[in-house]
C-alpha positions as semicolon CSV with decimal commas, in nm:
position;residue;x (nm);y (nm);z (nm)
1;M;-0,909;-3,215;-1,685
2;A;-0,893;-3,016;-1,367
3;M;-0,562;-2,876;-1,262
4;R;-0,497;-2,793;-0,893
5;K;-0,245;-2,773;-0,622
6;G;-0,228;-2,579;-0,301
7;L;0,061;-2,453;-0,092
8;A;0,045;-2,284;0,249
9;A;0,141;-1,919;0,207
10;A;0,208;-1,600;0,389
11;T;-0,077;-1,349;0,348
12;A;-0,078;-1,002;0,201
13;V;-0,377;-0,767;0,211
14;A;-0,414;-0,547;-0,102
15;L;-0,579;-0,345;-0,365
16;L;-0,224;-0,249;-0,346
17;P;0,041;-0,486;-0,231
18;V;0,072;-0,531;0,156
19;A;0,285;-0,721;0,413
20;A;0,280;-1,101;0,446
21;M;0,074;-1,245;0,740
22;A;0,052;-1,583;0,904
23;A;-0,218;-1,803;0,760
24;D;-0,384;-2,127;0,855
25;A;-0,295;-2,398;0,600
26;A;-0,618;-2,594;0,627
27;E;-0,832;-2,287;0,567
28;R;-0,618;-2,184;0,274
29;A;-0,652;-2,527;0,115
30;A;-1,029;-2,522;0,163
31;A;-1,057;-2,189;-0,010
32;T;-0,846;-2,288;-0,317
33;L;-1,057;-2,307;-0,634
34;P;-0,999;-2,569;-0,905
35;V;-0,843;-2,446;-1,225
36;T;-0,949;-2,627;-1,547
37;A;-0,716;-2,450;-1,791
38;V;-0,431;-2,205;-1,804
39;V;-0,312;-2,001;-2,100
40;A;-0,061;-1,713;-2,145
41;S;0,035;-1,440;-2,393
42;G;0,358;-1,634;-2,457
43;D;0,638;-1,823;-2,291
44;D;1,008;-1,907;-2,340
45;G;0,965;-2,280;-2,300
46;N;0,863;-2,250;-1,934
47;V;0,498;-2,318;-2,000
48;P;0,187;-2,184;-1,816
49;A;0,097;-2,531;-1,672
50;N;0,406;-2,512;-1,454
51;T;0,224;-2,264;-1,226
52;L;-0,015;-2,542;-1,123
53;D;0,218;-2,840;-1,068
54;G;0,284;-2,788;-0,693
55;N;0,657;-2,749;-0,763
56;L;0,838;-2,424;-0,680
57;G;1,124;-2,543;-0,896
58;T;0,931;-2,497;-1,220
59;R;0,781;-2,176;-1,367
60;W;0,603;-1,987;-1,640
61;S;0,820;-1,713;-1,800
62;A;0,746;-1,449;-2,053
63;K;0,929;-1,127;-2,130
64;G;0,774;-0,780;-2,174
65;D;0,564;-0,522;-2,006
66;G;0,204;-0,650;-2,024
67;A;0,278;-1,024;-2,062
68;W;-0,007;-1,215;-1,900
69;I;-0,115;-1,554;-1,773
70;S;-0,491;-1,641;-1,734
71;F;-0,659;-1,909;-1,526
72;D;-0,995;-2,064;-1,618
73;L;-1,210;-2,187;-1,329
74;G;-1,451;-2,368;-1,559
75;A;-1,752;-2,172;-1,440
76;A;-1,819;-1,841;-1,265
77;Q;-1,728;-1,865;-0,900
78;P;-1,679;-1,612;-0,613
79;V;-1,307;-1,509;-0,616
80;S;-1,156;-1,317;-0,324
81;A;-0,777;-1,351;-0,358
82;V;-0,489;-1,482;-0,566
83;S;-0,182;-1,659;-0,421
84;I;0,137;-1,618;-0,618
85;A;0,501;-1,734;-0,585
86;W;0,765;-1,566;-0,805
87;H;1,078;-1,713;-0,962
88;Q;1,392;-1,565;-0,790
89;G;1,143;-1,383;-0,557
90;D;1,401;-1,369;-0,285
91;Q;1,635;-1,166;-0,509
92;R;1,401;-0,927;-0,685
93;T;1,047;-0,790;-0,679
94;A;0,785;-0,813;-0,949
95;T;0,529;-0,549;-1,044
96;F;0,191;-0,676;-1,169
97;D;-0,187;-0,629;-1,195
98;L;-0,477;-0,867;-1,127
99;L;-0,788;-0,878;-1,345
100;T;-1,106;-1,082;-1,349
101;S;-1,353;-1,176;-1,624
102;A;-1,679;-1,346;-1,666
103;D;-1,635;-1,438;-2,034
104;G;-1,256;-1,423;-2,105
105;S;-1,301;-1,120;-2,335
106;T;-1,401;-0,831;-2,110
107;W;-1,163;-0,777;-1,820
108;A;-1,210;-0,574;-1,502
109;P;-0,914;-0,455;-1,290
110;A;-0,920;-0,612;-0,950
111;A;-0,585;-0,482;-0,818
112;E;-0,328;-0,262;-1,000
113;G;0,032;-0,169;-0,939
114;L;0,105;-0,453;-0,699
115;T;0,464;-0,532;-0,593
116;S;0,580;-0,867;-0,465
117;R;0,784;-0,913;-0,149
118;R;1,135;-1,056;-0,151
119;T;1,043;-1,422;-0,084
120;L;1,024;-1,754;-0,279
121;A;0,702;-1,856;-0,092
122;Q;0,350;-1,783;-0,216
123;E;0,188;-1,460;-0,108
124;V;-0,187;-1,396;-0,098
125;Y;-0,329;-1,081;-0,254
126;D;-0,681;-0,990;-0,161
127;I;-0,907;-0,841;-0,420
128;P;-1,267;-0,714;-0,395
129;D;-1,495;-1,018;-0,402
130;A;-1,607;-1,084;-0,759
131;E;-1,801;-1,349;-0,951
132;A;-1,551;-1,457;-1,214
133;R;-1,465;-1,747;-1,436
134;Y;-1,126;-1,613;-1,544
135;V;-0,844;-1,456;-1,347
136;R;-0,547;-1,295;-1,512
137;I;-0,201;-1,180;-1,391
138;V;-0,047;-0,907;-1,600
139;G;0,324;-0,866;-1,551
140;H;0,524;-0,540;-1,571
141;G;0,868;-0,685;-1,533
142;N;1,085;-0,698;-1,217
143;S;1,321;-0,484;-1,015
144;S;1,635;-0,622;-1,189
145;G;1,522;-0,434;-1,504
146;N;1,550;-0,730;-1,744
147;G;1,175;-0,727;-1,831
148;W;1,099;-1,086;-1,741
149;N;0,774;-1,203;-1,571
150;S;0,838;-1,543;-1,407
151;I;0,586;-1,717;-1,178
152;T;0,642;-2,053;-1,008
153;E;0,303;-2,122;-0,848
154;V;-0,052;-1,981;-0,846
155;D;-0,369;-2,055;-0,646
156;V;-0,698;-1,876;-0,705
157;L;-0,888;-1,846;-0,374
158;G;-1,255;-1,822;-0,287
159;P;-1,415;-1,648;0,012
160;G;-1,211;-1,692;0,324
161;G;-0,892;-1,751;0,136
162;G;-0,755;-1,403;0,194
163;D;-0,885;-1,319;0,540
164;P;-0,604;-1,200;0,762
165;A;-0,515;-1,373;1,080
166;P;-0,480;-1,178;1,410
167;C;-0,179;-0,950;1,399
168;E;0,032;-0,736;1,633
169;R;0,255;-0,539;1,399
170;P;0,170;-0,274;1,144
171;A;0,391;-0,452;0,890
172;Q;0,149;-0,741;0,908
173;V;-0,118;-0,510;0,757
174;L;0,070;-0,264;0,533
175;D;0,367;-0,324;0,315
176;L;0,631;-0,109;0,491
177;R;0,939;-0,232;0,305
178;N;1,004;0,109;0,152
179;W;0,901;0,337;0,441
180;K;1,035;0,467;0,768
181;I;0,823;0,601;1,057
182;T;0,867;0,922;1,259
183;L;0,693;0,904;1,598
184;P;0,599;1,185;1,842
185;V;0,812;1,044;2,124
186;D;1,172;1,102;2,236
187;D;1,426;0,878;2,073
188;P;1,620;0,702;2,355
189;D;1,913;0,639;2,126
190;K;1,973;1,001;2,038
191;D;2,120;1,292;2,233
192;G;1,882;1,570;2,327
193;T;1,509;1,557;2,252
194;Q;1,443;1,415;1,906
195;P;1,147;1,230;1,757
196;R;1,195;0,861;1,728
197;E;1,260;0,717;1,381
198;I;1,236;0,349;1,293
199;T;1,377;0,224;0,969
200;Q;1,402;-0,117;0,808
201;P;1,462;-0,392;0,898
202;K;1,358;-0,298;1,249
203;L;1,027;-0,145;1,125
204;D;0,914;-0,486;1,003
205;G;0,871;-0,604;1,360
206;F;0,787;-0,274;1,528
207;A;0,482;-0,128;1,697
208;Q;0,447;0,137;1,966
209;D;0,123;0,177;2,142
210;P;-0,076;0,405;2,111
211;W;0,115;0,594;1,842
212;F;0,170;0,327;1,574
213;V;-0,040;0,002;1,611
214;T;-0,284;-0,223;1,427
215;D;-0,652;-0,177;1,484
216;S;-0,857;-0,436;1,673
217;G;-0,981;-0,602;1,355
218;C;-0,642;-0,628;1,198
219;K;-0,774;-0,433;0,896
220;G;-0,581;-0,110;0,941
221;V;-0,290;0,069;1,110
222;R;-0,357;0,353;1,354
223;F;-0,133;0,660;1,355
224;R;-0,172;0,900;1,652
225;A;0,011;1,234;1,720
226;P;-0,065;1,429;2,045
227;V;-0,025;1,806;2,067
228;N;0,248;1,767;2,322
229;G;0,445;1,521;2,110
230;V;0,813;1,558;2,022
231;T;0,858;1,735;1,688
232;T;1,106;1,733;1,410
233;Q;1,367;2,013;1,385
234;N;1,174;2,206;1,113
235;S;0,820;2,179;1,253
236;K;0,631;2,293;1,560
237;N;0,372;2,016;1,515
238;P;0,400;1,644;1,606
239;R;0,357;1,355;1,371
240;S;0,319;0,980;1,352
241;E;0,399;0,960;0,984
242;L;0,559;0,736;0,723
243;R;0,830;0,877;0,491
244;E;0,891;0,705;0,163
245;M;1,215;0,513;0,124
246;T;1,365;0,290;-0,152
247;D;1,588;-0,017;-0,189
248;D;1,392;-0,211;0,074
249;G;1,397;0,083;0,313
250;T;1,774;0,144;0,308
251;K;1,779;0,472;0,115
252;L;1,574;0,793;0,107
253;A;1,335;0,805;-0,190
254;S;1,401;1,102;-0,420
255;W;1,234;1,151;-0,759
256;S;1,140;1,426;-0,999
257;S;0,800;1,556;-1,105
258;T;0,921;1,581;-1,470
259;S;1,057;1,228;-1,505
260;G;0,856;0,904;-1,484
261;K;0,513;0,855;-1,321
262;H;0,483;0,847;-0,943
263;T;0,167;0,743;-0,767
264;M;0,053;0,704;-0,406
265;V;-0,287;0,567;-0,308
266;V;-0,408;0,576;0,054
267;E;-0,733;0,432;0,185
268;Q;-0,788;0,582;0,524
269;A;-1,018;0,746;0,784
270;V;-0,955;1,034;1,024
271;T;-1,079;0,915;1,362
272;A;-0,973;1,201;1,602
273;L;-0,884;1,569;1,577
274;P;-0,708;1,790;1,833
275;K;-0,922;2,031;2,034
276;E;-0,919;2,412;1,959
277;R;-0,722;2,362;1,639
278;P;-0,878;2,052;1,479
279;Y;-0,635;2,019;1,188
280;V;-0,445;1,717;1,060
281;V;-0,255;1,638;0,739
282;V;-0,335;1,290;0,605
283;G;-0,101;1,246;0,305
284;Q;0,152;1,463;0,136
285;I;0,413;1,509;-0,140
286;H;0,739;1,659;-0,027
287;D;1,025;1,784;-0,234
288;S;1,387;1,840;-0,127
289;S;1,298;2,141;0,089
290;D;0,924;2,167;0,166
291;D;0,578;2,012;0,114
292;V;0,443;2,049;-0,241
293;T;0,078;1,951;-0,177
294;V;-0,114;1,775;0,100
295;F;-0,458;1,651;0,194
296;R;-0,545;1,854;0,501
297;L;-0,852;1,819;0,724
298;E;-0,970;2,125;0,912
299;G;-1,269;2,029;1,129
300;T;-1,520;1,901;0,878
301;K;-1,353;2,058;0,572
302;L;-1,101;1,859;0,366
303;Y;-0,869;2,063;0,154
304;L;-0,602;2,009;-0,110
305;T;-0,311;2,251;-0,052
306;N;-0,071;2,404;-0,301
307;G;0,260;2,508;-0,137
308;D;0,177;2,771;0,123
309;N;-0,192;2,796;0,013
310;S;-0,345;2,565;0,272
311;R;-0,691;2,605;0,133
312;Y;-0,617;2,581;-0,234
313;K;-0,911;2,349;-0,313
314;L;-1,207;2,244;-0,096
315;I;-1,260;1,876;-0,156
316;D;-1,529;1,787;0,100
317;D;-1,708;2,041;0,322
318;D;-1,880;1,787;0,549
319;Y;-1,633;1,517;0,640
320;R;-1,743;1,304;0,934
321;L;-1,483;1,144;1,161
322;G;-1,445;0,775;1,085
323;T;-1,552;0,801;0,726
324;R;-1,326;0,588;0,510
325;F;-1,199;0,757;0,185
326;Q;-0,937;0,717;-0,075
327;A;-0,677;0,987;-0,143
328;K;-0,448;0,958;-0,447
329;F;-0,153;1,157;-0,584
330;E;-0,028;1,101;-0,935
331;V;0,276;1,291;-1,054
332;S;0,413;1,304;-1,407
333;D;0,503;1,551;-1,682
334;G;0,555;1,833;-1,433
335;K;0,200;1,802;-1,291
336;V;0,047;1,670;-0,973
337;R;-0,300;1,527;-1,010
338;A;-0,496;1,475;-0,685
339;Y;-0,792;1,235;-0,663
340;Y;-1,053;1,194;-0,389
341;N;-1,251;0,869;-0,407
342;D;-1,134;0,823;-0,767
343;Q;-1,252;1,174;-0,871
344;L;-0,991;1,423;-1,000
345;V;-1,008;1,720;-0,757
346;G;-0,706;1,927;-0,856
347;T;-0,414;1,952;-1,096
348;I;-0,107;2,149;-0,992
349;A;0,166;2,239;-1,245
350;T;0,500;2,219;-1,062
351;S;0,860;2,124;-1,131
352;F;1,053;1,977;-0,847
353;S;1,324;1,722;-0,755
354;G;1,399;1,532;-0,440
355;G;1,035;1,419;-0,424
356;Y;0,889;1,167;-0,185
357;F;0,554;1,067;-0,040
358;K;0,438;1,075;0,325
359;A;0,133;0,917;0,491
360;G;-0,004;0,898;0,847
361;A;-0,112;1,158;1,101
362;Y;0,066;1,494;1,101
363;T;-0,126;1,693;1,364
364;Q;-0,137;2,062;1,275
365;A;-0,160;2,169;1,645
366;N;0,068;2,195;1,940
367;C;0,067;2,315;2,307
368;G;0,102;2,673;2,191
369;N;-0,239;2,672;2,015
370;S;-0,435;2,380;2,152
371;A;-0,535;2,266;2,502
372;P;-0,517;2,057;2,702
373;C;-0,145;2,013;2,655
374;D;-0,124;1,645;2,709
375;A;-0,147;1,307;2,541
376;S;-0,532;1,303;2,557
377;N;-0,546;1,579;2,287
378;F;-0,438;1,432;1,953
379;G;-0,500;1,379;1,588
380;Q;-0,542;1,023;1,468
381;V;-0,572;0,848;1,133
382;T;-0,628;0,484;1,043
383;I;-0,476;0,365;0,716
384;Y;-0,631;0,052;0,565
385;K;-0,442;0,033;0,233
386;L;-0,134;0,206;0,108
387;T;0,056;0,164;-0,219
388;V;0,323;0,353;-0,403
389;T;0,429;0,288;-0,765
390;H;0,701;0,442;-0,980
391;R;0,715;0,385;-1,356
């Protein structure tokens, strides 16, 4: 017996969780694949079939890190996204992974470390297109800390089901709930000359051309910092850069390298470098006083830094502008592990507190060392996917 139902949903783009976007209901329904069976690792009386009944008032629930629910499509089909609604989703966030399988025995990760938004509606999470008969959601509890994984509705979507609609705001492409942005322009609301900072909830509806905007295809967010931009108090160089926050963007993130596991993954491309001094930082870890390590492009050479050693490790000696790549920091047990396109490129032993991640374009040039001294001379980065997890 085929089980199916479909609900219009906001859209999120992800290998990592991203912001909800407007979607066309007819296209979404057309992309929904029929589910022939659903099973789970367990339940508390709220059974797996409740996720397919078209009723947001019913749910599947199971407690424990690693509890899962699997959907059988009856035969291998192209899968491109999964649409999920979470019980009490307006009050807490859920952490989870998505997996696919051809036979129900061997599973391949499709998206890991996802975090839901605070909403009761279904959200769509894109995954790399895959031929699969089975799709599995693996839960890792929720932000209330009680260990429950509770899902009200699920749709498995075929090609076209996760395509983003046209967008105007960066928060429609990247999940910016736990970030703030620093821009290389004067803040009109502050005395003196200070860079503009936008925090939540304003950040959710904010864009500023050309410094912080979506790209033309609605696939990425462009960060631009000119050499003549306004700088922060402790730097001579301008930035259009995100700073990690917590509690839905209301508090500064601050964590320790010796407690827990902290990960940032950025899929991005450097698209412009300043003249004379063609340097830009494209992702960093900061502690309570200074940067710990960053990915830093100098012309065609991409380096991993270690404190004041800006050329600690050469990662790529022939980077071409516009080339898309993945940078990843993983921090645990007093070590920072840096990955470039999934390859470990450096391990730094370090103990620090007050840690937080940063991502965007931090131009390493200014009017004192680069000309012309105007807005035509800039560093620029496009970020396509960005995720941070703490466990």
